[in-house]
N, C-alpha and C positions, 0 to 999 in steps of 0.2 A: 585172047579172052577179052571180051567186051567190058570194060571197067564202068561204064555208065550205070548199070543197075545196082552196083555196090555204091557208088557215089550218091545215087538217089536214095538208097536205103539210109545212109549216114545223114543225107540232107533231111530226110523225113524224121529220124530220131532227134536232130538238133532243133528242128521246128517244134516238136513237142516239148522239148527241155528249155528252149529259150523264150518261146512265145507264150507258154502257159501261164507265167507270172503276169504277163502284160494283159492277157484276156481277163485275169483275175483283178488286175488294177483298175481297167477300164470298167468292169462290172461295178466295183466299189465306187468309183467317181460318178458314175451314171445314177447308181442308187442313191448317193448323197444329194444329187440334184432333185430327185423326186422328193426327198425330205427337206427342200429348201435350205440345204447346207452347200458349202463350196466343195467339201470332199477332199480327200488326199489326192496327191499326184497319180497318174496312171502308172508311173514308175515306183511307186511306193513299195510293191513287193520285192523289187530288186534291192531297194534300199534296206528293207527288213532282212532279206537273205545275207546281204553283206554285214549287216549288225550281228546277225546270229552267228555267222562264221568267225567273227572276231572275238566272241564272248567265250567264257569258259564253261565247260560241260560239268554240271553237277549231277552226281547219281544219288538216288535214294539209298538209304541204308539197307541192305539185304538185297539189293537188285543184282541179278546174275548178268551173264553175258548176253542174254536174250534181250534185254533192255537196250543194250547197245548195238546189237547186230540187227534186230527186227527192222528197224526203220531203213537201214541200208538194203537190206534184201528186199523190202518192199519197193524202194527206189528203183532197184534193178528189175523188179518184176514189172514195173510200169514202162521201163525202158524196153523191155522185151515186147510188151504190147505195141508200143510206139512203131515197131518195125514189121508188124504182122497184120495190121488193120489198115483200111483204106483212109490215109490222111491227105496226102498230096498226089496220089495216083490213082487212077480208075483201072489200073493193070496191076497184076501181082508182081511185087518185087521179091528179091531173094528172101528166103525164110517165111514168106507170106503162105505158102502151101502147108506149112506144118501145124498151122492153127485155123480152126474154123471159128463160127460163132460160138459154139459151145466151149471151146478151148478158150477163147477170149474171155468168156464169162467166168471160167475156172481161174484164170490168171487173175482177174479183177477180185474174186473171191479169195484167193491166196494172198494178195496184197492186204487185203481187209483183215485177214486173220492174222497176219504177221503184226499188224497195228495193234490188234486186240491182245496178242500175247505179251506185247511190250507194256500195254496198259496194265494188265493184270501183274506182270511181274514188278511193276513199280510198288505194289502193296499199299497204294493210297485208296481211300474210300471214294474220293472223287473220280479217279481214273476207273476204278471197278464200277461205279454207278454209270459212267459214260459208256463202259464196255458192255455192261448188262443191257442198256437201252439200245445200243447199236445191235446187239444179237436179236432182241425181241422184234425190232423192226426189220431185221434181215430175214426173219422166218417168213414174212410176206414179200419182201423186196426179190429175194432170190428165185422163188418159184415164178414170180412175175417176169423176171428176166428170162427164165428158162422158156416160159410160154410165149414171150415174145420172139425169141429166137426160132421156136418150133412153128409158129405161124409164118414166119419169113420162109422157113425150109418148105412148108408146103405149097407156098406160092411159087417158088422158083424150083423146087425139086432137089435143092441142094442146100447145105448149111454154110456155103462159102460167101463171105461178104462181098467179094469182087463180083462174083456172078450175080448176086442179088442187085448190086449197084447198076451193072449193065443191063440186066433185064428190066428194072423199073425206069431206067433213063431211056430205053429204046421203045417201051410198051406203055401207051397211055392207059389201055384198059387195065393192065395190071396194077399201075400206079393208082387208078381211081377205083379199083376194086374195094368192096366193103371190107375185105380181110386187111388189105393194107392200111386203109384209113383208120380202122379201129386199133391196129397194133401200133401204128404211128402215134395215136392219141395215148395208149397205154405206156408207151416208151417215154413220152413227154412227161406224163404224170410222174413216172418212176424217176425220171432224169432230175425233176424239181426236188424229190426226196433223197436221191442219192447224193446230190451236190449241195444239200443243205440250203436250197433256195426257198422251201416252204417256211412262210412266216410262222414262228412258234411263240406263243405266250408263255413266259416263265415268270411265275409269281415268286415273291420273296427272293432269297439270295440268287444271284446270277449263275453261281456255279451249279445250282440244282436244275438249271434249265439247259446246261450244256449236253450236246450229244457228241459231235466230232472233236470239238475243243476239249471236252472232258476226257477223252482218251488220251490226250497228250499233254495233261495238266502238269505233270511232273517231269517233263522233258525240258532240256534248257540247251543253250548254246548251239553248236553245230547240229546236234541230233533233233533239236526243234526246228532248225532251218530245213533239215532234210524232209521232216514230216509235213511242214507246211508246203513244201515244194511237191511232195507227193499228192497232197490235196489238189494242188493246182493242176498237175498233169492228170490226175483222174478226172477232173472236170473238163479239161481240154480233150481228152481222149473220148469220152462219153459224148461230149458235144460233136466232135468230129465224126463219129460213127453214126450218130443220130442225123446229122445234116447230110453227109455223104452217101449214106446207105438207105435212109428212110424218107427224109423230108425233101431234100434237094439233091437228087442223085445227078443232076446235070451240072455243066460248067467247067469240069476238070479237062485239061487237055490230055488226049490219049497218046501223043507222041512220046516215045521213050527216050527223051532227051533231057540234058540238064536244064537248058533254057525254058522248057515246058514245065519241068518240076518247080522252077523258080517262080514261073507265071502262076502255077497252081497254088503256090503259097499265098500270093495275093488273093486269089479266088476264094481260097479257104478262109482268109482273114475277113473278107467281106461277108461271107456266110455267117461266120461267127459273131460278127458285129451286129448283124440282123438278129440272131437268135439271143445274143446278150441283151439287146434292146427289149425283145419280147419277154425274156425272163425277168428283167427289172420292172416291167410294166405289171407283170403278175405279182411280183414281190410288194409293189406299191398299191396295188388295187385290191388284192385278196385279203380278207380279214385274218387276223392272227388266230390260230387254232390252238386249243390246249394240247399239251404234249401227247396225251393218250389218244388224241384224235388223229394221229398220224397213221396209226393202224387202219382206220376208216379210209383214210386217203389212200393207202397202199391197197386196200381191199378193192377200192373202185378201180384202180390200175389193173389188179390181177383179174377182176370180172372182165374189163375190156378186152384184155389178152385172150381169156377163155372164149368170149363172144366172137373174137375175130376167127378163131378155129372153127366154132361152129358155123360161122358165115361162110366159110370156105367149103365145109361139108355139105351145106344146104345149096349155096349159089355157085361155089367154084369161082375161078378166075376167068372172065371172059376172054 
């Protein structure tokens, strides 16, 4: 039995697990530079994790086992996603065939639902407020994600991300088709909202402007560390799928060897740094929007995704 695919599978999971805090740290440092601040160290997320793991976990009165288990289950869900989507290989690795685009979207939804359950189980007004806002925005975000995957499926004739990667990397006409360009723009807008990179203006108390942080307001200690880690992994995974499948499907070495997989980690980091730079520029240049305007932003993303499908129906892929 060839052990290389299993080793590459483990290597991919470790890449997501260990490098996701680094990408978050780099993004925070670069964002600080755009605001004329020195900013924290790029390794600050690792320091924060170490701090959270050393602290005591305090549980709200009345919290059930859901409050403690949901963050851990969400963490496991993101690890499952890490071994089934294209991260450091352009070819399928073990277990990749078990999940397509739709399955990956459902796993992201499952992880989000678990976090919402933990927020509601806390019994706090702040966490309930954050959870309700997340659900109201997800009402537009989830259909957009489905339409993005549907548009990709009509281009390639399949819902497999590896097939999509290979087709777009080898076909200039498919890559430059209106359908692909529109769906890439829709996914990028969705990416900004889903990873909390859309500048939001919060008037009054900062707590009332919270969305993602509002859901984890009552967690502490190791559980808070796990939830922070979940957010970094979600960002890393969405960025990787957007880059490897949609925006920059080239560059990854196709050789099924461990040295090629290690080299692909460097290629992925280069792609991620480029995307982080673009996102930081967007954060620094786009005017802050009122909280309720996020729905308008997501509606624009959904409209582009719908338009991409219509473009395929009218023009097709050359």
